[in-house]
C-alpha positions as a Markdown table, in Angstrom:
| # | Residue | x | y | z |
|---|---|---|---|---|
| 1 | Unk | -23.7 | -39.6 | 20.7 |
| 2 | Unk | -21.3 | -36.8 | 21.0 |
| 3 | Unk | -18.3 | -39.0 | 20.2 |
| 4 | Unk | -20.0 | -40.2 | 17.1 |
| 5 | Unk | -20.8 | -36.7 | 16.0 |
| 6 | Unk | -17.3 | -35.5 | 16.5 |
| 7 | Unk | -15.8 | -38.6 | 14.9 |
| 8 | Unk | -17.9 | -38.1 | 11.7 |
| 9 | Unk | -17.0 | -34.4 | 11.7 |
| 10 | Unk | -13.3 | -35.1 | 12.0 |
| 11 | Unk | -13.4 | -37.7 | 9.3 |
| 12 | Unk | -15.5 | -35.6 | 6.9 |
| 13 | Unk | -13.0 | -32.7 | 7.4 |
| 14 | Unk | -10.1 | -35.0 | 6.8 |
| 15 | Unk | -11.6 | -36.3 | 3.5 |
| 16 | Unk | -12.4 | -32.9 | 2.2 |
| 17 | Unk | -8.8 | -31.7 | 3.1 |
| 18 | Unk | -7.3 | -34.6 | 1.0 |
| 19 | Unk | -9.2 | -33.4 | -2.1 |
| 20 | Unk | -6.6 | -33.1 | -4.9 |
| 21 | Unk | -8.2 | -29.9 | -6.3 |
| 22 | Unk | -7.3 | -28.0 | -3.2 |
| 23 | Unk | -3.6 | -28.5 | -4.0 |
| 24 | Unk | -4.1 | -27.4 | -7.6 |
| 25 | Unk | -5.0 | -23.7 | -6.6 |
| 26 | Unk | -3.1 | -20.8 | -7.9 |
| 27 | Unk | -0.5 | -19.3 | -5.6 |
| 28 | Unk | -1.5 | -15.9 | -4.0 |
| 29 | Unk | 2.1 | -14.7 | -4.0 |
| 30 | Unk | 4.7 | -15.2 | -6.5 |
| 31 | Unk | 8.4 | -15.0 | -5.6 |
| 32 | Unk | 9.3 | -13.4 | -8.9 |
| 33 | Unk | 6.8 | -10.5 | -8.7 |
| 34 | Unk | 7.8 | -7.2 | -7.0 |
| 35 | Unk | 5.7 | -6.8 | -3.7 |
| 36 | Unk | 6.2 | -3.0 | -3.7 |
| 37 | Unk | 4.7 | -1.8 | -7.0 |
| 38 | Unk | 1.6 | -2.6 | -8.9 |
| 39 | Unk | 1.5 | -4.6 | -12.2 |
| 40 | Unk | 2.4 | -1.8 | -14.5 |
| 41 | Unk | 5.5 | -0.9 | -12.3 |
| 42 | Unk | 4.2 | 2.4 | -11.0 |
| 43 | Unk | 5.0 | 3.5 | -7.5 |
| 44 | Unk | 2.2 | 2.6 | -5.1 |
| 45 | Unk | 2.8 | 5.3 | -2.6 |
| 46 | Unk | 2.1 | 8.2 | -5.0 |
| 47 | Unk | 0.1 | 6.2 | -7.6 |
| 48 | Unk | 2.6 | 7.1 | -10.3 |
| 49 | Unk | 2.4 | 10.9 | -9.9 |
| 50 | Unk | 5.8 | 11.4 | -8.4 |
| 51 | Unk | 4.4 | 13.8 | -5.9 |
| 52 | Unk | 4.3 | 13.3 | -2.1 |
| 53 | Unk | 0.9 | 11.8 | -1.2 |
| 54 | Unk | 1.1 | 12.7 | 2.5 |
| 55 | Unk | 1.2 | 16.5 | 2.1 |
| 56 | Unk | -0.3 | 16.8 | -1.4 |
| 57 | Unk | 3.1 | 18.0 | -2.8 |
| 58 | Unk | 2.9 | 21.2 | -0.8 |
| 59 | Unk | 5.7 | 20.3 | 1.6 |
| 60 | Unk | 3.6 | 21.3 | 4.5 |
| 61 | Unk | 1.0 | 19.1 | 6.5 |
| 62 | Unk | -1.8 | 20.3 | 8.6 |
| 63 | Unk | -2.1 | 18.3 | 11.8 |
| 64 | Unk | -5.3 | 18.6 | 13.8 |
| 65 | Unk | -6.7 | 17.7 | 17.2 |
| 66 | Unk | -10.3 | 18.1 | 16.4 |
| 67 | Unk | -11.1 | 14.4 | 16.4 |
| 68 | Unk | -9.6 | 14.0 | 19.9 |
| 69 | Unk | -12.4 | 13.4 | 22.4 |
| 70 | Unk | -10.4 | 13.9 | 25.6 |
| 71 | Unk | -11.2 | 16.7 | 28.2 |
| 72 | Unk | -8.9 | 19.6 | 28.8 |
| 73 | Unk | -7.2 | 19.5 | 25.4 |
| 74 | Unk | -7.2 | 22.6 | 23.2 |
| 75 | Unk | -8.5 | 21.6 | 19.7 |
| 76 | Unk | -6.2 | 23.3 | 17.2 |
| 77 | Unk | -5.0 | 22.9 | 13.6 |
| 78 | Unk | -1.3 | 23.6 | 13.1 |
| 79 | Unk | 0.9 | 23.5 | 10.0 |
| 80 | Unk | 4.2 | 21.5 | 10.1 |
| 81 | Unk | 6.8 | 20.5 | 7.7 |
| 82 | Unk | 6.1 | 17.2 | 5.9 |
| 83 | Unk | 8.4 | 14.5 | 7.6 |
| 84 | Unk | 8.1 | 12.2 | 4.5 |
| 85 | Unk | 9.2 | 14.5 | 1.6 |
| 86 | Unk | 11.2 | 16.9 | 3.9 |
| 87 | Unk | 9.4 | 19.9 | 2.4 |
| 88 | Unk | 10.3 | 19.0 | -1.2 |
| 89 | Unk | 6.9 | 17.8 | -2.4 |
| 90 | Unk | 8.5 | 14.8 | -4.1 |
| 91 | Unk | 7.6 | 11.2 | -3.4 |
| 92 | Unk | 10.0 | 9.7 | -0.9 |
| 93 | Unk | 9.7 | 6.2 | -2.3 |
| 94 | Unk | 10.3 | 6.7 | -6.1 |
| 95 | Unk | 12.1 | 10.2 | -5.7 |
| 96 | Unk | 9.7 | 11.6 | -8.2 |
| 97 | Unk | 10.5 | 9.2 | -11.1 |
| 98 | Unk | 6.9 | 7.8 | -10.9 |
| 99 | Unk | 8.2 | 4.1 | -11.2 |
| 100 | Unk | 9.0 | 1.6 | -8.5 |
| 101 | Unk | 12.6 | 2.3 | -7.2 |
| 102 | Unk | 13.0 | -1.3 | -6.1 |
| 103 | Unk | 12.5 | -3.2 | -9.4 |
| 104 | Unk | 13.0 | -0.2 | -11.7 |
| 105 | Unk | 9.4 | -0.5 | -13.0 |
| 106 | Unk | 9.7 | -4.1 | -14.3 |
| 107 | Unk | 7.5 | -5.6 | -11.5 |
| 108 | Unk | 9.9 | -8.5 | -11.5 |
| 109 | Unk | 12.4 | -9.4 | -8.6 |
| 110 | Unk | 15.9 | -8.9 | -9.8 |
| 111 | Unk | 19.2 | -10.4 | -8.6 |
| 112 | Unk | 19.8 | -7.5 | -6.1 |
| 113 | Unk | 16.8 | -8.8 | -4.1 |
| 114 | Unk | 18.8 | -11.9 | -2.9 |
| 115 | Unk | 19.4 | -10.4 | 0.4 |
| 116 | Unk | 15.7 | -10.1 | 1.1 |
| 117 | Unk | 15.0 | -13.7 | 0.2 |
């Protein structure tokens, strides 16, 4: 009985996987589109603002240990220099230009991407 059940299950899955409509699905990723920016070509890290999103363009970050649940640890907040923008407040990915620095805002892969492919 178990063999018949598994045999029928196997053949039904095989028949479903041979459906030609499955092969007609649209691709999820296109080789010609830039994987770093959004469709409009804006920088995804700063959402097109040109400001560092890690420190809020202040150049300083506040690190905290308040969410740490271990015992014997002092719970503190301390201010440190932002390691992403190096205290400049400018987005480290687009250098403040607000567009993707990899594809120059075109959202298309150019010839200089050949070493990535």
